[in-house]
N, C-alpha and C positions, 0 to 999 in steps of 0.2 A: 552544290552547297552541302558541306558536311554538317554534322550535328551541332558542333560548337558555333559555327556561323549561323545556323538556323536559330539556335537559342539566343544568340546575340541580336539578331534581327527582330525576333519576337519580343524579347525584353525591351528593345528600343521602341518598338511600336507601342507596347503596353505602357512603358514608362512615359513616353511622350504624351499618350492619350490621357494618362492619369495626371500628368503635370497640367495639361490643358484643362481637363475636367475640374481639377481641384483649384486651379487658378481662377476659373470662372466662378466656382462656388465661393472661393475666398473673397473675390471681388464683390460678389453679391452680398455677403455678410457685411463687408465694408460699406456698401451702399445702404443696407438696412440700418447699420449703426449711425451713419450720418443723416439718415432720413427719419427713422423712427426712434432713435435713441436707445438707451440701455433697456427701457421697458419693452420696446418693440422687439429687440434682439432676444430679450429674456423670454417673451411669449413665444417667439418663433422657435427658439432653442428647446424650450420645454415641450411644445407640441410635437416637434420633430423627434426628439429623443423618446418621449413617452410612447408614441405610436410605434417607434422603431423597436422597442422592447418586445411588443407583441408580434411585430412583423418577422422577428427572428424565428418564430414558430413556423411561418410560411416559408422562410428561406431554407432552413434545415440543411444548409450546405448541399442542396441538390445539384447545383452546378459543379461542385467539386466531385460529387458522387458520379455524375455523368462522365466527367473527364477521366475518372479512374476506371469505371466499368467499360467505357467505350475503348479505352486504350488496351484493355485486356481482351475484349471481344469486339473487334471492329465490325463484324458482320451483323451484330445485333443493335447497331446504333439507333435505328428507327424504333425498335421495340423498347429500348431503354428510355428514349426521349418520351415516347407516348405514355409509358408507365409512370415516369417521374412527373409529367404534367398532370396526370390523374391524381397523383399523391398531392400535388400542389393545390388542386381544387379542394380536396378533402381538408387539407390544413388551413386553407383560406376560410372555410366555413367554421372551423374550430376557432380561428383567430377572431372572427367577427363576434362570436358568442363571448369569448373571453374579454375582449376589449370593451364591449358594451356592458358586461356585468361588472368589470373592475371599475370602470368610470362611474357607473351608477352608485356603487358602494362608496367610493371615495367622496363623491359629491354628497351623498346621503349623510355620511358621518362628519361632514364638514372638514375633511382632511385637506381638500383643495377647493378653491372657489372657481367654478367654471360657468360662464354665462351661456345662454342659448346659442349665441353667435360663435363662441369658442368651441362649443360642442360640435357644431357643424365643421369647424376647422379641423378638429380632431378626427372626425370621420373621413374627411377628404384626404388628410395625410395618411390615414390607415389604408384607404383605397390606393393611394399613390404607392405605398410600400408593397402592396400585393402585386400591382402591375410591374413595379420596378424589379422585384425578385423574379418575376416570370421572364422579364427581359434577360436577366442574368442567367437563368437556366437555359434559355434558347441560345444565348451567346456562347454557352459552353461548347457548342459545336465548333466554333472558331478556335477555341482554346485547344480542344482535343485534336483538331486538324492542323494546329500550329499555323493558323491563318489569322493572326491577330490584327491585321490591317482593317478587316471588317469590324471586329469588336471595337477597335479604337475609334473608327469613324462614327459608329452608331452611338457610342458613349459620349463623344464630344458633341455630336448633334443634339442628343437628348438633353444634356446639361445646358448647352447654349440656348436651345429653344425655351426651356423652363425659365432660365434667368432673364432672357429677353422679354418674355411675356410678363414675368414677375416685376421687372423694373417699370414697364409701361403701366401695369395695373396699380402698383404701389404709388407711383407718382400721381395717379388720378384719385385713388380711393384712400390712401394713407392708412392701411390696416394689414394685418397678417392673413386674414381670411383669403384675400385675393392671391396671396402667395401659394396657398394650398390649391387654389383653382388652376393656377399656371402650371404647377407641378403635375397635376393629374392630366391636363391636356397634353403636355409634352410627353408624358409616359405612354399615353394611348397611341400617339403618333409614332413613337419609337418602337413600340411593340409591333405595330402593323408593318413597319419597315423591316425590322429584323426577321420577322416570320417570313416575309416575302423573299428576303435574301437567302435565308437558310434553305427554303424550299427550292428556289430557282438555281442556286449555285451548288448546293450539296445534296439535293434530292432527299431531304428529310422533312417530313410533314410535321410541323409543331402542333400536334393535335392530341388530346388525351384519348387513350384507348384502354379498355378493360382487358387485362390479362392476369388472371387471378394469381398464378404462381409467381410471375415476375414482379407484379406489384407487391405481393406479400414479402418477397425476398428483399426488394429495394426499400420497402417501408421499414423492415426490421433493421436494415443497414442505416437508414436515415434517422431512426429514433435516437441513437446516441449522439448523432450530429445535431439534432434538434435541441437536445438538452445542453450539449456542449456550447453551441452558438448562443442559445438563449441565456445561459448562465454567464457566458463571457460578456454579453451585452449588458446583463444585469449589473455586473460589477463595474463595467466601463461607463455606463450611462445612468445608473441609478442615482449617482450623486446629483445630477441635474434635477431629477424628480424630487429627491429629498431636500435639496436646497429650496425648491419651490414650496415645500411643505413647511420648513423651519424658518425660512428667511423671506425674501421678497423677490418680485420679478426682476427688479433692477440688479440685485446680487446675482441672480441667475444669468442675466445678461453679461455681467463682468466675467463670470466663469466660462460662459459659452464662448466668448471671444478668445480666451486663452486656450480653450479646448479646440476651437476651430484651427488655430495656428498649429497646435500639436497634431491634429489629424492630417494636416498638409504634409507633415514629415513622413507619413506612412507610404509615400509613393514608391520608394525603392524596394523595400521588402515585400510589399504587396505584389508588385509586378514580377519580381524575380521568383518569389515562392510559387506563385500561381503557374508560371511558365514551366518550372522544373518539376511540378507535381507528376506529370506523366513519366518523366525520367526516374523519379524516386520510386514510383510504382513498379516500373520494369526492372530497375536495379535491385529492388528488394527481392524479386523472384530470381534474378539471374546471378547477381554477385553482391552480396551484402557487405563484403569487405570494402569494395569500391564505393558503395553507398555511404559507408561511415566516413571514408576519406573525403569524398566530394562534399557531403553535408558539413563536415568539420571545417573545410576551407570556406564554405559559404557563410557559416556562423562566424568565423573569425573576421571575415571581411565586413559582414553586416554589423557586427559589434563595434568595429572600428568606425564605420560610417555613422553609426548611431551616436557614438561619443562626439564625433565632429559636429553633428547636428545639435547635440546638447550644448556644446560650447557656443555655437553661433546664436542659438535662440536664447540661451541664458544671458549672454553679454548684451545682446541687442533687444531684449524684451521690451524695454521702455520705448524704444523707437518703433517697434512693430505694432504694439497695441495702440499707439497714438493715431495711427491711420484710420482707426475705426470711429473716431470722433471724439468730441470733448467729454463725453460721459465715461470714457474708458481711460483710466490713468493708473496710479500706483496699485490699485486693487487688482486689475487685470494683469498688470506686470508681475506682481508677486505670485499670483496663481500660476502664470506661465512659467516662472522661474522654478517653481516646485514641480510642476508637471513634466518639465523637460527631462527629469531624471528617469522617467519611464521609457524614453525613446530607445536607448540601447537594449533595454530588457525586452521591449516589444519586438525589436528587429530580430533578436535571437528566437523569441517565442514563435514567430512566423514559421521559421524552419522546423522547429520542434513539433508544431501542430501538424504540418504537412508530412513529417516523418511518421507520426502516429497514424494519420489517415492512410498513407501509402502502405503501411504495414498492417492495416485492418484493425488498429487499436484505438479507434475513435471513442470507444467506451471509456477508455482510460482518460481521454481528454475531457469527456463529459464529467467524470468524477473530479478531476482537477478544477474544472470550471465551477462545479457545484460548491466545492470547498471554498474557493476564492470568492464566489458570490456571497456566501454566508458571512465570510470574514468582512467583506467590503460593506455590506449592509450594516453589520454590527458596528464597525468603525465609524461609518457615516452617522449612525444614530447617536453615538456618544460625542463625536468630534464636531459635527456641524453646529449644534446648538451653542457650543462654546467658542469655536474658532471660525465659524462661517465657511467661506470658500476655501480658506487655507486648510481647514480640517478635511474638507472633501478632497483636496489635492493630495494631502499626505496619505489619506486612505487609499487613493488610487496607486500611489507609488508602492506602498507596503503590499498591497494586493498583487501588483505585478511581479514583485520579487518572489512571492510565494508561488505564483502561477508558473514562472520560469523554472523554479526549483522542482516543482512537482512534475512538470512536463519532461524535464531532463531525466528525472528518475524513472518515469514510465517508458521513455524511449530506450532505456538500457535493457528492458525485457526482451524486445525482439532483436535488439542490436547490442549484445553484451560488451562489445569492444568500444562502444561509444563512451567518450569521456569529455563532457562539455567543459569542465574546468581547464582542460588542456588548451582548448581553443580560446577561451576568454582570458585566461591568465596571461597570455602573451600580449594582450592589449591593455590589461589593467595597469602595468607600470607606466605606460604612456599617458593613461588617464590621470594617474597620480601626479606626474610631472606637469600636466596641463593644469591641474587643480592648484598646485603650488604657484605656478606662474600667474594664474588668475588672482590669487591672493595678493601678490605683490603689485599687480597693475590695477587693482580694484578702483583706485581713485582716478584713473585716466579716462579719457573719452571712451565711450562704449565701442566705437569703431576701432580705436587703437588697441583696446583690451582684447577685442575679438581677434584681430590679426595676430597679435603677439602670442596669445594662448593657442590659437590654431597652428601657428608656425612651430611652436614647441611640441605640440601634440604630434604633428606629422613627422617632425624630425625624430621624436622619440619612438614612433612606430618603426621607422627604418633602423634606428639604433638598436632597438631590442628585437629586431627581426620579426615583428608581429605581422608585417606584410612584406613578402619577399617575391622576387622574380621567380624563384623556384616553385613557390606555391601556385602561381599563375600557370607556369609551364606544366606542372603536374596535373592541374585541373584540365588544361587543354589536351594533354596526352590521354588522360583517362576518357574524356568525352569523345575524342577522335577514335579511340580504340572501340568504344561502345558503338560508334557508327559503323566501323568495319565489321563488327560482329553481326 
């Protein structure tokens, strides 16, 4: 199996597992919407997003760091894993202090109203994120070894068990607290299973170990990733927290439903970018010109795919949100139709972030994330009190434009020949043609409008040569040559 075939197989495994995992999660939110209504979904969404903000401190991109470091030095896999697990324990303690302090302050000042039962839910969700990020770190062994079948099976099993337990408990107790209980139980089971598989199949003991020099080195490498991921999640999830502060739990529920649909679209870039990270890291050292060409092709294809997703979700938004129940109607539809414009931008930014990580420029990504987090919080502060969920959605779109622009600017430092506008400009005319088509068919049935707009978009891509057979052949040839080397 050559390199291209191996990448295709691994992307397929990762993609299928992500589809399955997100379908299960999507179905669970549909269940919650029809069982607990907008108030229940709002409480669930707020608890999950709020605790996830602090969990990003524990995540710190350590799984990405393991994949990069192990690809460079395969003989040190065990030492790298042990050091990263020790770092995760340290960060978990920091997270516990921060989330407890922040929650106490918010409740004391009356910023958010949280009952004693809801506080327990918050703590359980925080524990879930700690265990979940540990699973992701151990699963990085599969990613670095390009054995994503294991990663896929564990992720599907984890999500399936959590949702199955959640459905049973919610039907009995009718509250969100039992959802957090089911999440923690499933995470503990999944962690035990993945640790056993990693040790038995790959001879790596997932156990923390003190190694002062290596831990210090990896911690210094992780710190920029901590800030980068934390600030990225701040601007991506802070709107839910601020909606809870300025509006009501029901409004949060409407917005969470739209956001859940948006998250489902992150399957393709997440799977592709994670699989090609080892390739990016090696190509950066061996042949940067080829890295620019390969990443440019991937950006072009993902930008086109993002536009296609944007068309489908935008035209069918009303049909999609209706499946969550009677409480979700025009409000969730409008929020989704605004948020979909972030999809092609996020698809591109996945590649840009991994280029920065592969080139050791994660500090630049942290700077971009900090700037965007500050902008997003500011926009939400002024827009949400006036425009509610629409203001939050617009703030997300504006912030994503800035993030992509800054990331592209920083990528040019290690890769001077990188020109992002060249890649996306070949897709933009097709997007314009699709927009014109959508304007003319706006009064038609959503399904017909979707098909007509999508057909014009795909035809325009071929007409303007945004996606060509030559591009695919070039990428295949470059990857095959890399395998030969």
